[in-house]
C-alpha angles and dihedrals in degrees: 000000000000123000126201102183119181123190122200126184089344091299127110112246125227111281139210128215113220118194118202116198092191130016097240096052101078131169095269111182091011089069088052092055094043091053091046092056096034091239119173118242143175123202125205118191107204090188090063092053096256118156125243115243127215104287090211090072088070136064097228138008127220120188116193133204133273145156095267124098126239083227093063114120092213117131088239095057093043088053090048093051090046088050091052093047093050090048097050094042088056090051092247112163107253135188122186124188122202101314087017089062091051092049092051093047093049092047087053096054101271131116138247118218138164115279113234088240131028110239116213134165128348100309134050128233090275092053094255119136115253108252134178126201130204117244118224087263090050094052088060097043119106090228089072098037114157091359135125122268093235134041141187107232144184117236133199113163145099100195134062138188137252108215129212128239090259092057124085125223108221103171135015139195136205102246097023111033104192103068102144125022136178116213111197117327106317110010116101137185129199120194093191126062109255089158095065121138133178089252091049092050091052091053093048094050090054092063110020114089095200092054093045089059086060093053124239095246093055092047091047091053091048092051094044089056092061101021098110093052092040093054094049089052095048096047090048093051093047090047090052092051091051089050089052088051092051092241107106 
């Protein structure tokens, strides 16, 4: 369990709980924005056997990606879904990325199913770049405040979500429709990886077989070509979430 405790004027600042499902999938650009604003955070790595704390002791919850499935019957996944459910029922601001999205949707009453096509990297099977586009609801949502309507994205998933009538679709893709979802008033899930950094990509390539088949040098060149815009997008989105959470 990693602590990043910041003290200001002898008072403890607001703090975020970050849940890692696997060690190599870190918070990426979220860490950058937390450091920029000196925001307190605590990170729990479930793949190292660390125990989930009570989410209500925090001011926001972020659940990151991983190779697991929200449909797994493991004790760890069941506890994670329970944590997400407790957080959302209490109105705690939540952000889920990739697997984190699927955990939040399942905890909120939706389903997780296999996507017709596995999405991996920056380009689809036809050589087209992965793009997501905001829905009309998404264009009005504070998560995408002052942002573009379409984005280039990095994908790494084989499952997708089926949302309920009470959930709002904020952004959609071609081969996997449900790319950004709002659950309730201030819980959000992102299927794509807006948080990606070069360092994070390097770590992912070391362990992911699908990415290894694409070759690290090619992936690095593809990311470098869009990195400036990608970073601005990711930081803007993370900043908007922190504003929603009343932290930034």
